[in-house]
DSSP file (Angstrom, degrees, kcal/mol; ACC not computed):
  #  RESIDUE AA STRUCTURE BP1 BP2  ACC     N-H-->O    O-->H-N    N-H-->O    O-->H-N    TCO  KAPPA ALPHA  PHI   PSI    X-CA   Y-CA   Z-CA
    1    1 A M              0   0    0      0, 0.0     2,-0.3     0, 0.0    33,-0.2   0.000 360.0 360.0 360.0 137.6  -13.5    1.5    7.5
    2    2 A K  E     -a   34   0A   0     31,-1.6    33,-3.7    99,-0.0     2,-0.6  -0.610 360.0-155.2 -82.1 141.6  -11.6    1.4    4.2
    3    3 A C  E     +a   35   0A   0     -2,-0.3   100,-0.5    31,-0.2     2,-0.3  -0.934  26.4 172.2-119.5 105.2   -9.4   -1.5    3.5
    4    4 A W  E     -a   36   0A   0     31,-1.7    33,-2.7    -2,-0.6     2,-0.6  -0.850  35.9-134.4-120.8 149.0   -6.7   -0.5    1.0
    5    5 A V  E     -b  104   0B   0     98,-2.6   100,-3.1    -2,-0.3     2,-0.5  -0.902  29.9-159.8 -94.6 124.3   -3.5   -1.9   -0.5
    6    6 A I  E     -b  105   0B   0     -2,-0.6   100,-0.2    31,-0.4     5,-0.1  -0.933  16.1-120.9-116.3 124.5   -0.9    0.8   -0.3
    7    7 A D    >>  -     0   0    0     98,-2.5     4,-1.3    -2,-0.5     3,-0.9  -0.247  21.3-120.6 -61.5 146.1    2.2    0.7   -2.5
    8    8 A T  H 3> S+     0   0    0      1,-0.3     4,-2.4     2,-0.2     5,-0.2   0.859 110.6  60.7 -56.9 -40.4    5.6    0.7   -0.8
    9    9 A D  H 3> S+     0   0    0      1,-0.2     4,-2.5     2,-0.2    -1,-0.3   0.854 103.8  51.1 -58.4 -34.2    6.7    3.9   -2.5
   10   10 A L  H <> S+     0   0    0     -3,-0.9     4,-2.5     2,-0.2    -1,-0.2   0.852 107.0  52.6 -73.8 -33.8    3.8    5.7   -0.9
   11   11 A V  H  X S+     0   0    0     -4,-1.3     4,-1.7     2,-0.2    -2,-0.2   0.939 112.1  46.3 -62.9 -46.3    4.7    4.4    2.6
   12   12 A V  H  X S+     0   0    0     -4,-2.4     4,-1.7     1,-0.2     3,-0.3   0.940 113.2  48.8 -60.8 -47.8    8.3    5.7    2.1
   13   13 A S  H  X S+     0   0    0     -4,-2.5     4,-2.5     1,-0.2    -1,-0.2   0.897 108.6  54.2 -59.7 -41.3    7.0    9.0    0.8
   14   14 A G  H  < S+     0   0    0     -4,-2.5    -1,-0.2     8,-0.2    -2,-0.2   0.839 111.0  45.4 -62.7 -33.4    4.7    9.3    3.8
   15   15 A L  H  < S+     0   0    0     -4,-1.7    -1,-0.2    -3,-0.3    -2,-0.2   0.765 117.7  43.4 -79.6 -26.0    7.6    8.8    6.2
   16   16 A M  H  < S+     0   0    0     -4,-1.7     2,-0.6     1,-0.2    -2,-0.2   0.763 114.2  47.2 -92.1 -26.9    9.9   11.2    4.4
   17   17 A K    ><  -     0   0    0     -4,-2.5     3,-1.4    -5,-0.2     6,-0.4  -0.863  69.8-165.9-120.6  95.9    7.4   14.1    3.7
   18   18 A A  T 3  S+     0   0    0     -2,-0.6    -1,-0.1     1,-0.3    -4,-0.0   0.704  83.1  34.1 -59.3 -27.0    5.5   14.8    6.9
   19   19 A N  T 3  S+     0   0    0      4,-0.1    -1,-0.3     5,-0.0    -5,-0.1   0.339  92.6 107.7-114.7   8.7    2.7   16.9    5.4
   20   20 A G  S <> S-     0   0    0     -3,-1.4     4,-1.9    -7,-0.2     3,-0.2  -0.230  85.4 -96.4 -81.1 173.7    2.1   15.4    2.0
   21   21 A P  H  > S+     0   0    0      0, 0.0     4,-1.9     0, 0.0     5,-0.1   0.862 123.6  54.3 -57.1 -38.3   -0.8   13.3    0.9
   22   22 A C  H  > S+     0   0    0      1,-0.2     4,-2.4     2,-0.2    -8,-0.2   0.889 106.9  50.7 -66.8 -38.1    1.1   10.0    1.6
   23   23 A A  H  > S+     0   0    0     -6,-0.4     4,-2.2    -3,-0.2    -1,-0.2   0.886 109.9  50.6 -64.7 -38.0    1.8   11.1    5.2
   24   24 A L  H  X S+     0   0    0     -4,-1.9     4,-1.7     2,-0.2    -2,-0.2   0.843 109.0  51.2 -69.9 -32.5   -1.9   11.9    5.7
   25   25 A I  H  X S+     0   0    0     -4,-1.9     4,-1.7     2,-0.2    -2,-0.2   0.922 110.2  49.0 -68.2 -43.5   -2.8    8.5    4.3
   26   26 A L  H  X S+     0   0    0     -4,-2.4     4,-2.7     1,-0.2    -2,-0.2   0.889 108.2  54.7 -61.5 -37.9   -0.4    6.8    6.7
   27   27 A E  H  X S+     0   0    0     -4,-2.2     4,-2.4     1,-0.2    -1,-0.2   0.899 105.8  52.2 -60.6 -39.8   -1.9    8.9    9.5
   28   28 A A  H  <>S+     0   0    0     -4,-1.7     6,-1.8     2,-0.2     5,-1.7   0.850 109.4  50.1 -64.8 -34.1   -5.3    7.5    8.5
   29   29 A V  H ><5S+     0   0    0     -4,-1.7     3,-1.0     4,-0.2    -2,-0.2   0.939 112.1  47.3 -65.8 -47.2   -3.9    4.0    8.8
   30   30 A M  H 3<5S+     0   0    0     -4,-2.7    -2,-0.2     1,-0.2    -1,-0.2   0.845 113.5  46.8 -66.2 -34.3   -2.5    4.7   12.2
   31   31 A D  T 3<5S-     0   0    0     -4,-2.4    -1,-0.2    -5,-0.2    -2,-0.2   0.426 117.3-108.8 -93.2   4.9   -5.6    6.3   13.6
   32   32 A G  T < 5S+     0   0    0     -3,-1.0    -3,-0.2    -4,-0.4    -4,-0.1   0.509  88.2 113.4  91.8   4.0   -7.9    3.5   12.3
   33   33 A R  S   <S+     0   0    0     -5,-1.7   -31,-1.6    -6,-0.2     2,-0.4   0.762  85.2  35.1 -77.8 -23.1   -9.7    5.2    9.4
   34   34 A V  E    S-a    2   0A   0     -6,-1.8     2,-0.6   -33,-0.2    -2,-0.3  -0.995  72.6-149.0-129.9 135.5   -8.0    2.9    6.9
   35   35 A K  E     -a    3   0A   0    -33,-3.7   -31,-1.7    -2,-0.4     2,-0.4  -0.927  21.4-134.7-102.7 121.8   -7.0   -0.7    7.4
   36   36 A L  E     -a    4   0A   0     -2,-0.6    37,-2.3   -33,-0.2     2,-0.5  -0.607  17.2-152.9 -75.9 129.8   -3.8   -1.5    5.4
   37   37 A V  E     +d   73   0C   0    -33,-2.7   -31,-0.4    -2,-0.4     2,-0.3  -0.902  28.8 147.2-108.1 132.9   -4.2   -4.8    3.6
   38   38 A Y  E     -d   74   0C   0     35,-2.2    37,-2.3    -2,-0.5     2,-0.2  -0.934  31.8-146.0-151.5 168.9   -1.0   -6.8    2.8
   39   39 A D     >  -     0   0    0     -2,-0.3     4,-2.6    35,-0.2     5,-0.2  -0.750  48.8 -83.1-128.8-175.6    0.4  -10.3    2.4
   40   40 A A  H  > S+     0   0    0     35,-0.3     4,-2.2    -2,-0.2     5,-0.2   0.856 127.2  52.8 -60.1 -36.4    3.8  -11.7    3.3
   41   41 A R  H  > S+     0   0    0      2,-0.2     4,-1.9     1,-0.2    -1,-0.2   0.928 111.8  44.0 -65.7 -45.0    5.3  -10.4    0.0
   42   42 A I  H  > S+     0   0    0      2,-0.2     4,-2.6     1,-0.2    -2,-0.2   0.917 113.7  50.3 -68.2 -42.8    4.2   -6.9    0.5
   43   43 A L  H  X S+     0   0    0     -4,-2.6     4,-2.4     1,-0.2    -1,-0.2   0.901 109.8  51.3 -62.3 -40.2    5.2   -6.8    4.2
   44   44 A A  H  X S+     0   0    0     -4,-2.2     4,-2.6    -5,-0.2    -1,-0.2   0.890 110.2  49.6 -63.6 -38.7    8.6   -8.1    3.3
   45   45 A E  H  X S+     0   0    0     -4,-1.9     4,-2.8     2,-0.2     5,-0.3   0.920 108.6  52.4 -67.1 -42.5    9.0   -5.4    0.7
   46   46 A Y  H  X S+     0   0    0     -4,-2.6     4,-2.7     1,-0.2     5,-0.2   0.960 113.6  44.1 -53.5 -51.8    7.9   -2.7    3.2
   47   47 A R  H  X S+     0   0    0     -4,-2.4     4,-1.1     1,-0.2    -2,-0.2   0.913 114.6  48.4 -63.0 -44.1   10.6   -3.9    5.6
   48   48 A D  H  < S+     0   0    0     -4,-2.6     3,-0.4     1,-0.2     4,-0.2   0.948 116.1  42.0 -61.2 -50.1   13.3   -4.3    2.9
   49   49 A V  H >< S+     0   0    0     -4,-2.8     3,-1.6     1,-0.2    -2,-0.2   0.908 110.6  55.1 -68.1 -42.6   12.7   -0.8    1.4
   50   50 A L  H 3< S+     0   0    0     -4,-2.7     7,-0.2    -5,-0.3    -1,-0.2   0.758 106.5  53.3 -64.6 -22.8   12.3    1.0    4.7
   51   51 A C  T 3< S+     0   0    0     -4,-1.1    -1,-0.3    -3,-0.4    -2,-0.2   0.414  76.3 122.5 -92.8   2.4   15.7   -0.3    5.9
   52   52 A R    X>  -     0   0    0     -3,-1.6     3,-1.6    -4,-0.2     4,-0.5  -0.505  59.4-142.6 -68.7 124.7   17.7    0.9    2.9
   53   53 A P  G >4 S+     0   0    0      0, 0.0     3,-1.3     0, 0.0    -1,-0.2   0.818  94.9  65.9 -58.4 -33.3   20.5    3.2    4.1
   54   54 A R  G 34 S+     0   0    0      1,-0.3    -2,-0.1     2,-0.1    -3,-0.0   0.732  93.6  60.8 -65.9 -19.2   20.2    5.6    1.1
   55   55 A L  G <4 S-     0   0    0     -3,-1.6    -1,-0.3    -6,-0.2    -5,-0.0   0.759  90.1-153.3 -75.7 -24.0   16.7    6.6    2.3
   56   56 A K    <<  +     0   0    0     -3,-1.3     2,-0.2    -4,-0.5    -2,-0.1   0.875  26.3 174.4  52.5  42.4   18.1    7.9    5.5
   57   57 A L        -     0   0    0     -5,-0.4    -1,-0.2    -7,-0.2   -41,-0.1  -0.510  43.9 -91.3 -76.4 148.8   14.9    7.4    7.4
   58   58 A D    >>  -     0   0    0    -43,-0.2     4,-2.5    -2,-0.2     3,-0.6  -0.405  33.3-131.9 -57.9 126.3   14.8    8.0   11.1
   59   59 A P  H 3> S+     0   0    0      0, 0.0     4,-2.6     0, 0.0     5,-0.2   0.828 106.9  57.5 -54.6 -33.0   15.6    4.6   12.8
   60   60 A E  H 3> S+     0   0    0      2,-0.2     4,-2.3     1,-0.2     5,-0.2   0.917 109.4  44.5 -64.5 -41.8   12.7    5.0   15.1
   61   61 A H  H <> S+     0   0    0     -3,-0.6     4,-2.9     2,-0.2    -1,-0.2   0.925 113.3  51.0 -65.0 -44.3   10.3    5.3   12.1
   62   62 A V  H  < S+     0   0    0     -4,-2.5    -2,-0.2     1,-0.2    -1,-0.2   0.898 116.6  39.7 -62.3 -40.7   12.0    2.4   10.4
   63   63 A M  H  X S+     0   0    0     -4,-2.6     4,-0.5    -5,-0.2    -1,-0.2   0.836 122.0  42.1 -78.4 -32.5   11.7    0.2   13.4
   64   64 A H  H  X S+     0   0    0     -4,-2.3     4,-2.3    -5,-0.2     3,-0.3   0.912 105.4  60.0 -81.9 -43.7    8.2    1.4   14.4
   65   65 A S  H  X S+     0   0    0     -4,-2.9     4,-3.3     1,-0.2     5,-0.4   0.883  99.6  52.2 -61.3 -46.3    6.4    1.5   11.1
   66   66 A P  H  > S+     0   0    0      0, 0.0     4,-2.4     0, 0.0    -1,-0.2   0.900 113.5  46.1 -59.4 -36.8    6.7   -2.1    9.9
   67   67 A Q  H  X S+     0   0    0     -4,-0.5     4,-0.9    -3,-0.3    -2,-0.2   0.930 115.0  46.3 -69.2 -42.7    5.2   -3.3   13.2
   68   68 A A  H >< S+     0   0    0     -4,-2.3     3,-0.6     1,-0.2    -1,-0.2   0.930 119.0  41.1 -64.2 -44.3    2.4   -0.7   13.1
   69   69 A L  H >< S+     0   0    0     -4,-3.3     3,-1.3     1,-0.2     4,-0.2   0.849 109.1  60.7 -71.6 -33.1    1.6   -1.5    9.5
   70   70 A G  H 3< S+     0   0    0     -4,-2.4    -1,-0.2    -5,-0.4    -2,-0.2   0.680  93.8  65.8 -67.5 -17.6    2.1   -5.2   10.1
   71   71 A G  T << S+     0   0    0     -4,-0.9    -1,-0.3    -3,-0.6    -2,-0.1   0.231  87.2  82.3 -87.4  14.3   -0.8   -5.1   12.6
   72   72 A Q  S <  S-     0   0    0     -3,-1.3     2,-0.5     1,-0.1   -35,-0.2   0.783 101.4 -35.7 -87.9-106.1   -3.4   -4.3   10.0
   73   73 A M  E     -d   37   0C   0    -37,-2.3   -35,-2.2    -4,-0.2     2,-0.4  -0.891  52.4-166.8-131.7 104.3   -5.0   -6.9    7.8
   74   74 A S  E     -d   38   0C   0     -2,-0.5     2,-0.3   -37,-0.2   -35,-0.2  -0.724  12.7-177.2 -87.5 134.8   -3.0   -9.9    6.6
   75   75 A V        -     0   0    0    -37,-2.3   -35,-0.3    -2,-0.4    24,-0.1  -0.895  29.4-140.0-127.7 160.0   -4.5  -11.9    3.8
   76   76 A A        -     0   0    0     -2,-0.3   -37,-0.1   -37,-0.1    -2,-0.0  -0.824  36.6-159.0-115.9  87.9   -3.5  -15.0    1.9
   77   77 A P        -     0   0    0      0, 0.0     2,-0.4     0, 0.0    18,-0.1  -0.217  20.8-105.9 -73.4 157.7   -4.6  -14.1   -1.6
   78   78 A E        -     0   0    0     16,-0.3     2,-0.3     1,-0.1    19,-0.1  -0.656  39.8-119.3 -76.2 133.1   -5.3  -16.5   -4.4
   79   79 A R        -     0   0    0     -2,-0.4     2,-0.3     1,-0.0    -1,-0.1  -0.570  25.1-139.5 -77.0 135.6   -2.4  -16.4   -7.0
   80   80 A L        -     0   0    0     -2,-0.3     2,-0.9    10,-0.1    14,-0.1  -0.720   3.2-143.5 -94.2 143.7   -3.4  -15.3  -10.4
   81   81 A V        +     0   0    0     -2,-0.3     2,-0.3     2,-0.1    -2,-0.0  -0.890  53.8 125.3-103.7 101.3   -2.1  -16.9  -13.6
   82   82 A A        -     0   0    0     -2,-0.9     2,-0.8    34,-0.0    -2,-0.1  -0.996  65.6-117.7-155.3 150.6   -1.8  -13.9  -15.8
   83   83 A I        +     0   0    0     -2,-0.3    -2,-0.1     1,-0.0    33,-0.0  -0.854  68.6 117.3 -89.3 114.6    0.7  -12.1  -18.0
   84   84 A G        -     0   0    0     -2,-0.8    28,-0.1     1,-0.4     6,-0.0  -0.492  58.5 -25.1-149.7-144.0    0.8   -8.7  -16.3
   85   85 A P  S    S-     0   0    0      0, 0.0    -1,-0.4     0, 0.0     5,-0.1  -0.001  84.6 -56.1 -74.4-175.9    3.0   -6.3  -14.5
   86   86 A A    >>  -     0   0    0     25,-0.1     4,-2.5     1,-0.1     3,-0.6  -0.155  60.5-101.1 -56.9 157.2    6.1   -7.1  -12.5
   87   87 A P  H 3> S+     0   0    0      0, 0.0     4,-1.9     0, 0.0     5,-0.1   0.848 123.1  52.6 -54.3 -38.1    5.7   -9.6   -9.6
   88   88 A D  H 3> S+     0   0    0      1,-0.2     4,-1.1     2,-0.2   -43,-0.0   0.863 111.3  47.0 -68.7 -32.4    5.6   -6.9   -6.9
   89   89 A E  H <> S+     0   0    0     -3,-0.6     4,-1.7     2,-0.2    -1,-0.2   0.879 109.3  54.2 -72.2 -37.7    2.8   -5.2   -8.8
   90   90 A M  H  X S+     0   0    0     -4,-2.5     4,-2.8     1,-0.2    -2,-0.2   0.860 102.4  58.5 -63.8 -34.8    1.0   -8.5   -9.3
   91   91 A A  H  X S+     0   0    0     -4,-1.9     4,-2.5    -5,-0.2    -1,-0.2   0.897 103.1  52.7 -61.0 -39.7    1.1   -9.0   -5.5
   92   92 A L  H  X S+     0   0    0     -4,-1.1     4,-2.4     2,-0.2    -1,-0.2   0.919 110.9  47.1 -60.9 -43.3   -0.8   -5.7   -5.1
   93   93 A V  H  X S+     0   0    0     -4,-1.7     4,-2.1     2,-0.2    -2,-0.2   0.941 112.3  48.9 -63.2 -48.5   -3.5   -6.9   -7.5
   94   94 A E  H  < S+     0   0    0     -4,-2.8     4,-0.5     1,-0.2   -16,-0.3   0.896 113.8  46.2 -61.6 -41.0   -3.8  -10.3   -5.8
   95   95 A V  H >< S+     0   0    0     -4,-2.5     3,-1.2     1,-0.2     4,-0.3   0.912 110.2  53.0 -69.4 -41.9   -4.1   -8.8   -2.3
   96   96 A A  H >< S+     0   0    0     -4,-2.4     3,-1.2     1,-0.3     6,-0.5   0.868 105.1  55.7 -60.9 -35.6   -6.6   -6.2   -3.5
   97   97 A L  T 3< S+     0   0    0     -4,-2.1    -1,-0.3     1,-0.2    -2,-0.2   0.663  96.4  67.3 -70.6 -14.4   -8.8   -9.0   -4.9
   98   98 A A  T <  S+     0   0    0     -3,-1.2    -1,-0.2    -4,-0.5    -2,-0.2   0.525  99.2  53.8 -84.7  -5.3   -8.8  -10.7   -1.5
   99   99 A V  S X  S-     0   0    0     -3,-1.2     3,-0.8    -4,-0.3   -62,-0.0  -0.933  85.3-117.5-130.5 153.9  -10.9   -8.0    0.2
  100  100 A P  T 3  S+     0   0    0      0, 0.0    -1,-0.1     0, 0.0    -4,-0.0   0.819 108.7  60.6 -59.9 -33.8  -14.2   -6.3   -0.6
  101  101 A D  T 3  S-     0   0    0    -98,-0.1    20,-0.3     2,-0.1    -4,-0.1   0.842  78.6-166.7 -65.7 -32.2  -12.8   -2.8   -1.1
  102  102 A R    <   +     0   0    0     -3,-0.8    19,-3.4    -6,-0.5     2,-0.4   0.912  32.4 146.9  45.2  56.8  -10.6   -3.9   -4.0
  103  103 A T  E     - c   0 121B   0   -100,-0.5   -98,-2.6    17,-0.2     2,-0.4  -0.983  33.5-168.5-130.6 131.6   -8.6   -0.7   -3.9
  104  104 A I  E     -bc   5 122B   0     17,-2.7    19,-2.8    -2,-0.4     2,-0.6  -0.971  10.6-153.2-116.3 131.4   -4.9    0.0   -4.6
  105  105 A I  E     +bc   6 123B   0   -100,-3.1   -98,-2.5    -2,-0.4     2,-0.3  -0.926  36.0 143.9-104.1 119.4   -3.3    3.3   -3.7
  106  106 A K        -     0   0    0     17,-2.4     3,-0.1    -2,-0.6    -2,-0.1  -0.993  51.7-134.1-156.7 146.8   -0.3    4.0   -6.0
  107  107 A D  S    S+     0   0    0     -2,-0.3     2,-0.8     1,-0.2    -1,-0.1   0.947  98.1  49.2 -68.1 -50.0    1.4    6.9   -7.8
  108  108 A S    >   +     0   0    0      1,-0.2     3,-0.7     2,-0.0    -1,-0.2  -0.813  58.5 173.4-100.2 106.2    1.7    5.3  -11.2
  109  109 A L  G >   +     0   0    0     -2,-0.8     3,-1.1     1,-0.2    -1,-0.2   0.563  67.0  80.1 -87.3  -8.9   -1.5    3.7  -12.3
  110  110 A A  G 3  S+     0   0    0      1,-0.2    -1,-0.2     3,-0.0    -2,-0.0   0.588  73.0  80.5 -74.0  -9.4   -0.2    2.9  -15.8
  111  111 A D  G <  S+     0   0    0     -3,-0.7    -1,-0.2     1,-0.1   -25,-0.1   0.616  81.4  74.2 -71.6 -11.4    1.6   -0.2  -14.4
  112  112 A F  S <  S-     0   0    0     -3,-1.1     2,-0.2   -27,-0.1    -1,-0.1  -0.891  75.1-140.6-114.5 111.9   -1.6   -2.3  -14.4
  113  113 A P    >   -     0   0    0      0, 0.0     3,-1.8     0, 0.0     4,-0.4  -0.475  22.9-127.0 -64.1 136.7   -3.2   -3.6  -17.6
  114  114 A R  G >> S+     0   0    0      1,-0.3     3,-1.3     2,-0.2     4,-0.5   0.808 102.8  68.3 -55.6 -33.4   -7.0   -3.2  -17.4
  115  115 A E  G 34 S+     0   0    0      1,-0.3    -1,-0.3     2,-0.1     3,-0.1   0.673 101.6  45.6 -68.2 -15.3   -7.5   -6.9  -18.2
  116  116 A I  G <4 S+     0   0    0     -3,-1.8    -1,-0.3     1,-0.1    -2,-0.2   0.488  91.4  83.1-101.7  -2.2   -6.0   -8.1  -14.9
  117  117 A L  T X4  -     0   0    0     -3,-1.3     3,-1.4    -4,-0.4    -2,-0.1   0.812  65.3-166.5 -76.7 -29.9   -7.8   -5.6  -12.6
  118  118 A N  T 3< S-     0   0    0     -4,-0.5    -3,-0.1     1,-0.3    -1,-0.1   0.873  79.0 -36.5  47.5  46.9  -11.1   -7.5  -12.2
  119  119 A G  T 3  S+     0   0    0      1,-0.3    -1,-0.3   -16,-0.0     2,-0.2   0.544  96.7 151.5  86.8   6.8  -12.9   -4.6  -10.7
  120  120 A I    <   -     0   0    0     -3,-1.4     2,-0.4   -17,-0.1    -1,-0.3  -0.516  40.7-135.1 -72.2 136.3  -10.0   -3.2   -8.7
  121  121 A R  E     -c  103   0B   0    -19,-3.4   -17,-2.7   -20,-0.3     2,-0.5  -0.794  13.5-155.6 -89.4 133.5  -10.1    0.6   -8.1
  122  122 A L  E     -c  104   0B   0     -2,-0.4     2,-0.4   -19,-0.2   -17,-0.2  -0.956  16.8-179.9-109.9 122.9   -6.8    2.4   -8.6
  123  123 A L  E     -c  105   0B   0    -19,-2.8   -17,-2.4    -2,-0.5    -2,-0.0  -0.958  23.2-135.5-123.7 141.0   -6.4    5.6   -6.8
  124  124 A T     >  -     0   0    0     -2,-0.4     4,-2.6   -19,-0.2     5,-0.2  -0.440  39.4-101.9 -76.9 165.3   -3.6    8.1   -6.6
  125  125 A P  H  > S+     0   0    0      0, 0.0     4,-2.6     0, 0.0     5,-0.2   0.886 124.7  52.0 -56.8 -38.4   -2.6    9.4   -3.1
  126  126 A V  H  > S+     0   0    0      2,-0.2     4,-2.0     1,-0.2     5,-0.1   0.915 110.9  46.8 -65.8 -42.3   -4.5   12.7   -3.9
  127  127 A E  H  > S+     0   0    0      2,-0.2     4,-1.7     1,-0.2    -1,-0.2   0.906 113.1  49.7 -65.2 -41.3   -7.6   10.8   -4.9
  128  128 A A  H  X S+     0   0    0     -4,-2.6     4,-1.6     1,-0.2    -2,-0.2   0.921 109.7  50.8 -62.9 -44.1   -7.4    8.5   -1.8
  129  129 A L  H  X S+     0   0    0     -4,-2.6     4,-1.4     1,-0.2    -1,-0.2   0.881 106.2  55.5 -62.4 -38.2   -7.0   11.5    0.4
  130  130 A A  H  < S+     0   0    0     -4,-2.0     4,-0.5     1,-0.2    -1,-0.2   0.887 106.1  51.7 -61.5 -38.5  -10.1   13.1   -1.1
  131  131 A E  H >< S+     0   0    0     -4,-1.7     3,-0.6     1,-0.2    -1,-0.2   0.849 108.1  52.4 -65.9 -32.8  -12.1   10.0   -0.2
  132  132 A L  H 3< S+     0   0    0     -4,-1.6    -1,-0.2     1,-0.2    -2,-0.2   0.772 107.4  51.2 -74.0 -25.4  -10.9   10.3    3.3
  133  133 A T  T 3<        0   0    0     -4,-1.4    -1,-0.2     1,-0.2    -2,-0.2   0.475 360.0 360.0 -93.2  -1.4  -11.9   13.9    3.7
  134  134 A V    <         0   0    0     -3,-0.6    -1,-0.2    -4,-0.5    -2,-0.1   0.471 360.0 360.0 -78.6 360.0  -15.5   13.3    2.5
């Protein structure tokens, strides 16, 4: 089973576009092919973003998804002292380093300076989906 850190934007996209790559990745999380890895910061961001009224997400999805995603793999990562991306991006790096897969799924891969990745794989949703279909 793959253990991946999935950016909040992709969770939102997966809930809003039922047949896109992000929705298929969320489906893989729900059916157990992928274990979502998170910490308290990432889970709080999922909950905050999914509840934003401007997204107009179905209340059932908004209420169900954080619990379903929250039941995956919680870690307490070691904090890095580094000059790097924004704090929410740094949280993705720290959480990815806490598990053997060391994989972040994110649309914009340019947010991460190479010097802080320490062997982390960065995959776009399309690349991640390709790994799931192999």
